[in-house]
C-alpha positions as CSV (number, residue, x, y, z in Angstrom):
1,X,0.1,0.1,0.0
2,X,1.5,3.2,-1.1
3,X,1.6,6.2,2.0
4,X,0.4,9.0,0.1
5,X,1.9,12.4,0.5
6,X,-0.5,15.3,2.0
7,X,-0.4,18.1,-0.5
8,X,-1.3,21.7,0.0
9,X,-2.2,23.6,-3.2
10,X,-1.3,26.9,-2.4
11,X,-3.5,29.5,-4.1
12,X,-5.2,33.1,-4.2
13,X,-2.8,36.1,-2.9
14,X,-3.2,39.5,-2.3
15,X,-2.5,41.4,-5.8
16,X,-4.4,41.4,-8.9
17,X,-3.0,38.3,-10.6
18,X,-5.1,35.6,-7.7
19,X,-7.9,35.5,-10.8
20,X,-4.9,33.5,-12.5
21,X,-3.7,31.9,-9.8
22,X,-7.1,29.8,-9.3
23,X,-7.1,29.4,-13.1
24,X,-4.0,27.7,-12.5
25,X,-5.2,25.7,-9.4
26,X,-8.0,24.1,-11.1
27,X,-5.5,22.6,-13.7
28,X,-3.4,21.3,-11.1
29,X,-6.4,19.6,-9.1
30,X,-8.1,17.9,-12.4
31,X,-4.5,16.4,-13.2
32,X,-2.8,15.5,-10.0
33,X,-2.3,12.4,-9.1
34,X,-4.3,11.0,-6.2
35,X,-3.5,7.7,-5.9
36,X,0.0,9.3,-4.9
37,X,-1.2,12.4,-3.1
38,X,-3.9,13.7,-0.9
39,X,-4.6,17.4,-1.9
40,X,-5.7,20.0,-0.2
41,X,-6.5,23.5,-1.5
42,X,-5.1,26.6,0.8
43,X,-6.9,29.8,-0.4
44,X,-4.5,32.7,0.6
45,X,-6.8,36.2,0.8
46,X,-6.2,39.4,2.5
47,X,-9.1,38.4,4.9
48,X,-7.4,34.9,5.8
49,X,-6.1,31.6,5.2
50,X,-8.6,28.8,4.4
51,X,-8.8,25.1,3.6
52,X,-11.2,24.8,1.1
53,X,-12.7,21.4,0.9
54,X,-14.4,19.6,-1.9
55,X,-17.5,20.2,0.1
56,X,-18.7,22.3,2.6
57,X,-17.8,25.4,4.0
58,X,-13.8,27.1,4.1
59,X,-12.2,26.5,7.5
60,X,-9.3,28.4,8.8
61,X,-5.6,27.5,8.4
62,X,-3.8,27.1,11.7
63,X,-0.9,29.4,10.9
64,X,0.9,28.6,13.8
65,X,1.7,25.2,12.3
66,X,0.5,25.3,9.0
67,X,-2.0,22.4,9.6
68,X,-5.7,22.0,8.8
69,X,-8.1,20.0,10.7
70,X,-9.8,17.0,8.6
71,X,-12.6,14.4,10.0
72,X,-11.4,15.3,13.7
73,X,-7.8,15.0,12.9
74,X,-4.7,17.6,12.1
75,X,-3.4,17.1,8.7
76,X,0.4,18.2,8.1
77,X,1.9,19.2,4.7
78,X,4.7,17.0,3.5
79,X,5.0,19.8,0.7
80,X,3.5,23.1,-0.6
81,X,2.4,23.2,-4.3
82,X,3.2,27.0,-4.8
83,X,0.0,28.4,-7.2
84,X,0.3,31.6,-6.4
85,X,1.3,34.0,-9.4
86,X,2.1,37.8,-7.6
87,X,2.5,38.1,-3.8
88,X,2.9,37.0,-1.2
89,X,3.6,33.2,-3.3
90,X,5.9,34.6,-5.9
91,X,8.1,37.5,-3.7
92,X,9.5,35.3,-1.2
93,X,6.9,36.2,1.7
94,X,5.3,32.6,1.5
95,X,8.8,30.7,1.2
96,X,10.0,32.4,4.3
97,X,7.2,31.4,6.1
98,X,7.0,28.1,4.6
99,X,11.0,27.8,5.8
100,X,10.2,28.5,9.5
101,X,7.2,26.0,9.3
102,X,9.7,23.4,7.9
103,X,7.5,22.6,4.8
104,X,9.0,22.1,1.6
105,X,7.8,23.5,-1.2
106,X,7.8,23.4,-5.2
107,X,9.3,26.9,-5.9
108,X,12.6,29.1,-5.6
109,X,13.3,30.0,-2.4
110,X,12.9,33.1,-0.5
111,X,15.9,34.7,-1.5
112,X,15.8,33.7,-5.4
113,X,11.5,34.5,-5.1
114,X,12.1,38.0,-3.8
115,X,15.0,38.8,-6.0
116,X,13.8,37.7,-9.1
117,X,10.4,39.5,-8.4
118,X,12.4,42.9,-8.9
119,X,12.7,43.3,-12.5
120,X,15.6,45.7,-11.9
121,X,17.3,43.5,-9.4
122,X,17.3,40.6,-11.6
123,X,19.0,42.0,-14.5
124,X,21.3,43.3,-12.8
125,X,22.3,39.9,-11.0
126,X,22.2,38.6,-14.7
127,X,23.8,40.9,-16.8
128,X,27.0,41.1,-13.8
129,X,27.8,37.1,-14.8
130,X,27.6,38.2,-18.6
131,X,24.0,37.6,-19.8
132,X,22.7,40.4,-22.3
133,X,20.1,42.8,-20.6
134,X,18.4,45.6,-22.0
135,X,19.5,49.1,-20.8
136,X,16.8,50.6,-18.5
137,X,16.2,53.3,-15.4
138,X,14.7,52.6,-12.5
139,X,12.2,55.2,-11.2
140,X,10.7,55.2,-7.5
141,X,7.4,56.6,-6.4
142,X,7.7,60.2,-4.7
143,X,11.2,60.8,-6.2
144,X,11.8,63.4,-8.6
145,X,12.3,61.4,-12.2
146,X,14.4,63.1,-14.9
147,X,12.2,63.3,-18.1
148,X,14.9,64.7,-20.1
149,X,17.1,61.4,-19.1
150,X,14.0,59.2,-20.1
151,X,13.8,61.1,-23.6
152,X,17.7,60.5,-24.2
153,X,16.8,56.8,-24.3
154,X,16.5,54.6,-27.2
155,X,12.5,54.6,-28.0
156,X,10.4,52.4,-28.4
157,X,10.7,51.7,-24.5
158,X,8.8,49.3,-22.1
159,X,7.4,51.5,-18.7
160,X,6.4,48.6,-16.1
161,X,5.9,47.9,-12.5
162,X,9.2,46.5,-11.0
163,X,7.3,44.1,-8.9
164,X,4.6,42.3,-10.6
165,X,3.6,40.1,-13.8
166,X,1.0,39.4,-15.9
167,X,2.2,42.8,-17.9
168,X,-0.4,44.7,-15.3
169,X,0.4,48.4,-15.5
170,X,2.5,48.2,-18.6
171,X,3.0,50.3,-21.6
172,X,5.1,50.2,-24.6
173,X,6.2,54.2,-25.7
174,X,7.3,54.8,-29.0
175,X,6.9,58.5,-28.4
176,X,9.3,60.5,-26.1
177,X,6.8,63.2,-25.7
178,X,6.6,64.6,-21.9
179,X,2.9,64.1,-21.5
180,X,3.2,60.3,-23.0
181,X,5.7,59.6,-20.5
182,X,4.1,61.0,-17.6
183,X,0.6,59.0,-19.0
184,X,2.9,55.8,-18.8
185,X,4.5,56.3,-15.8
186,X,1.1,57.0,-14.2
187,X,-0.6,53.9,-15.1
188,X,2.7,51.7,-13.8
189,X,2.7,53.9,-10.5
190,X,-0.8,52.9,-9.6
191,X,0.3,49.4,-9.5
192,X,3.9,49.8,-7.6
193,X,6.0,52.0,-6.0
194,X,8.9,51.1,-8.4
195,X,8.8,51.7,-12.3
196,X,11.2,50.6,-14.6
197,X,11.6,52.4,-18.2
198,X,13.5,49.6,-20.6
199,X,14.7,49.9,-23.9
200,X,13.1,47.7,-27.0
201,X,15.0,45.2,-28.3
202,X,14.9,44.5,-31.5
203,X,14.3,40.4,-32.5
204,X,12.0,37.7,-32.2
205,X,10.7,36.9,-28.6
206,X,11.2,33.6,-26.9
207,X,9.8,32.3,-23.6
208,X,11.2,28.9,-22.3
209,X,10.4,26.4,-19.3
210,X,13.2,25.5,-16.9
211,X,13.0,22.9,-14.5
212,X,15.3,20.9,-12.2
213,X,14.1,17.2,-11.9
214,X,16.3,14.7,-10.2
215,X,19.0,16.8,-10.0
216,X,19.1,17.5,-13.7
217,X,18.4,21.0,-15.2
218,X,16.2,20.5,-18.4
219,X,14.4,23.0,-20.6
220,X,11.4,22.7,-22.2
221,X,10.6,23.3,-25.9
222,X,10.7,26.8,-26.5
223,X,7.6,29.2,-27.5
224,X,7.8,32.1,-30.1
225,X,5.6,35.0,-29.4
226,X,4.3,36.3,-32.4
227,X,2.5,40.0,-32.0
228,X,-1.0,40.2,-34.1
229,X,-1.5,43.5,-36.0
230,X,-2.3,46.3,-33.7
231,X,-1.1,44.8,-30.7
232,X,1.7,46.7,-28.9
233,X,3.1,44.0,-26.8
234,X,2.2,40.7,-25.1
235,X,0.0,41.9,-22.5
236,X,-2.4,40.5,-20.1
237,X,-5.3,40.2,-22.6
238,X,-3.0,38.9,-24.9
239,X,-1.5,36.3,-22.4
240,X,-5.0,34.8,-20.7
241,X,-7.9,36.0,-23.3
242,X,-6.4,34.2,-26.5
243,X,-5.1,37.4,-28.3
244,X,-1.7,36.1,-29.3
245,X,-0.2,33.9,-31.5
246,X,2.4,31.1,-29.8
247,X,4.4,28.6,-31.8
248,X,5.4,25.7,-29.8
249,X,8.0,24.5,-30.6
250,X,9.2,27.6,-31.7
251,X,10.3,27.8,-35.3
252,X,13.9,28.6,-34.8
253,X,17.5,27.4,-36.4
254,X,19.0,24.3,-34.1
255,X,21.9,27.3,-33.2
256,X,19.3,29.7,-32.2
257,X,17.6,27.2,-30.1
258,X,20.6,26.3,-28.8
259,X,21.7,29.7,-27.4
260,X,18.4,30.2,-25.9
261,X,18.5,27.1,-24.1
262,X,22.0,27.5,-23.1
263,X,21.4,31.0,-21.4
264,X,18.2,30.2,-19.8
265,X,20.2,26.8,-18.1
266,X,22.7,29.5,-17.4
267,X,20.3,32.1,-15.6
268,X,18.4,29.2,-13.7
269,X,22.1,28.7,-12.4
270,X,23.2,31.9,-11.7
271,X,19.7,32.9,-9.6
272,X,19.7,29.6,-8.0
273,X,16.4,28.6,-9.1
274,X,14.2,25.7,-7.9
275,X,11.2,23.9,-9.3
276,X,9.8,25.2,-12.9
277,X,10.3,28.4,-14.0
278,X,9.8,30.6,-17.4
279,X,12.0,32.9,-18.9
280,X,11.3,35.8,-21.5
281,X,13.6,36.5,-24.1
282,X,14.2,38.5,-27.2
283,X,16.6,37.0,-29.7
284,X,18.6,39.7,-31.6
285,X,19.2,38.3,-34.7
286,X,21.7,41.1,-35.8
287,X,24.0,40.4,-32.9
288,X,23.3,36.9,-33.0
289,X,22.3,36.9,-29.0
290,X,19.4,36.4,-26.6
291,X,18.8,38.9,-24.2
292,X,16.8,38.2,-21.1
293,X,13.4,39.9,-20.4
294,X,12.4,38.6,-17.2
295,X,11.9,35.5,-15.2
296,X,8.7,33.8,-14.1
297,X,9.1,31.6,-11.1
298,X,5.8,30.5,-10.5
299,X,4.4,30.2,-14.2
300,X,0.7,29.9,-15.1
301,X,-0.4,26.1,-15.3
302,X,-4.1,27.5,-16.9
303,X,-5.3,26.1,-20.1
304,X,-3.7,29.4,-21.8
305,X,-0.7,29.0,-20.1
306,X,2.8,28.4,-22.2
307,X,4.5,25.9,-19.6
308,X,1.5,23.4,-20.4
309,X,1.9,24.1,-24.4
310,X,5.8,23.5,-23.8
311,X,5.2,20.2,-21.8
312,X,2.6,19.0,-24.4
313,X,5.0,19.4,-27.1
314,X,7.4,17.4,-25.6
315,X,4.9,14.8,-24.5
316,X,5.1,15.3,-20.9
317,X,2.1,14.6,-19.1
318,X,0.9,17.3,-16.3
319,X,0.1,14.4,-14.1
320,X,3.6,13.3,-14.2
321,X,4.8,16.9,-14.5
322,X,3.3,17.9,-11.2
323,X,4.9,14.6,-9.8
324,X,8.5,15.1,-10.5
325,X,7.8,18.7,-9.1
326,X,7.0,17.3,-5.6
327,X,9.4,14.9,-5.5
328,X,11.9,17.1,-6.3
329,X,10.9,19.4,-3.2
330,X,11.0,16.4,-1.0
331,X,14.7,15.7,-2.0
332,X,16.6,17.0,0.4
333,X,19.0,20.2,-0.5
334,X,22.4,20.4,-0.3
């Protein structure tokens, strides 16, 4: 008889990305191997943390031990399966709590999660390691910012919240007029207290999943993002409401694919990643080099998400993939 592992599927969160977290959790619920795992959905909301049974009312989580009650018994979790996009599941806060509770989890650790949630810190670290990134400026809410300095950047530029994901609050600026810049900055500052202004890199856009399993770092088949006519960039609507054109696996030369794969593995190592991450690149064909845009340490698992598409392209079932993630999390780390 197999002794099942007790899995906390942690979803919800405190940001606007919570709606995507619930969709991702639904995918995982449908595909997790129930012969191996007992699943408990843990919903983290601004109102509190709750266990959501299949039937019945939600029950509070005992935060002093990260346990729940079921049928009069206390359930202790073997693994937390991370499914929160945004805070507190992608920025290191939840990871720190789980470390204190001594519960392993399927994402990057506290330090890496906190670092990679800050786009400027991330590109700074990878650039220091010799990886190509776009030139950028970081602005802080409440401080005077140099509009003239921004106007001197190479346009077009992207203006986006420094902390966050799903392209919420993001704009692409072709014009360097002060009015357009201020409008884009106001939009981004409405989402975050730090804003990144980043120069556009000409080239093909690729995104690739990277995962460590059985102690080995592997890359999934990469996806090319093709921008439909009239769409300025790969925004929230395109990501989650089917307004983009994604080609998986990407139609790229062996040389180009190898460059992206090797760079993605290198970034995974440099940032000390764990579990599944997705890394976005622009491949500049003139230089023959991939430029890292950003990294997503809790990539979506919805029906529209890219990692499930890449898994399907390599005939890796979601059930087997989630099992591999959990098994890797349980393995003692050096």
